[in-house]
N, C-alpha and C positions, 0 to 999 in steps of 0.2 A: 427484498434488498436487491437493488439493481447492480449489474456488474459494471465496472468502470469501462469507459470507451477506450479503445485502442488509440494510442497517441497519433498515429497516421491519420486516423479517421477524423480527429479534431481538426488537423491541418487541412484535410480534404474538404470538410464541411465549411471551413472558413474560406477556402478558395472557391468553392461552389457559390457561397453567398456573394463573394465579390463578383462572380460571373452573373448571377441572377439579378443583382442590383445595378449592374452596368459600371461598377468601379473599374473592372477590367473588361476589355472587349476584344473581339477577334482581331488578331494582329498585334495586340499589346504584348509586352514581355511580362511574364510572371515574375514575382520577386525571386531573387536567387535562392538557391538551396540554403546558403549560409544565412541569408535574411530571414527566411521562413523558419529555420531552426532557432534562431535567436528570438524572433517575435513570439513563437509558440513554446519556447523552452523545451525543445526536443533535439534529439541528435540529428546531424545532417542526413544520415541514412534514413531516418524517419520521414524528414521533409521530402527527400528524394522519392520515397515510396508513394507519398501522396501525389507527386507530380507524375510519377509512372502510372499510377491508377488513372489519372486524367488522360494520359497518353493512350492507355489501353481502351478508354471510352471514346477516343477520338476528339478530345478536347484540348489536347496539348501536343506539342512537338518540340524536340530539343535540337539545338545546333551546338556541337561540341565546341567549347571555348567561347560561346556567345551567350547561351542561356535557353530558357524554356519560353515558348510563345503560345498564346491562345490560338486555337484553330477553330474553324467552323464546325459545329456539331454535325455528325453524319446524318443523312436523312433517315427517318424511321423506316424500318424494314416492314415487310408485309405483316398483318395481324395474323393471329392464330387462325381466325376464321378464313382468311384469304389463303393461308398455307394449306389448310384442310380442303378448301375448294380446289386448289391446284392438284393435290394428291388424288381427289375423287375424279377429276377430269383425266388425269393420266391413267388411272385405273379403268376408266371407261373406254379409253382408247386401246389399252392392252386387251381388255375383254373383247372389244370389237375386232381387233387384229387376230385374236385367237379363235374367233367365231363362237365365243360363249354367249349365252343369253345375257342381256345386259340387265343389271340390277337396278 
């Protein structure tokens, strides 16, 4: 038996689908909190939570009294492998600085 999806996640998935399909693009205004709430049958606080999640992911920004807008997704960060390589390089520099035999 599957657990029901949290309401804000339903709204969030619908907004992501709109982004993925190009129905809304960078610079476009997202539907208002009230419009999202009515469209998805959720409370305005729930619709706002979905937009805030997109903001946290770098996909939305808000302007008080104006609305929410689609922003350019942030560039991907370094991969885990790249991060590990950077740590190993720093460790090698520390070993060298301390005069320790390098591993």
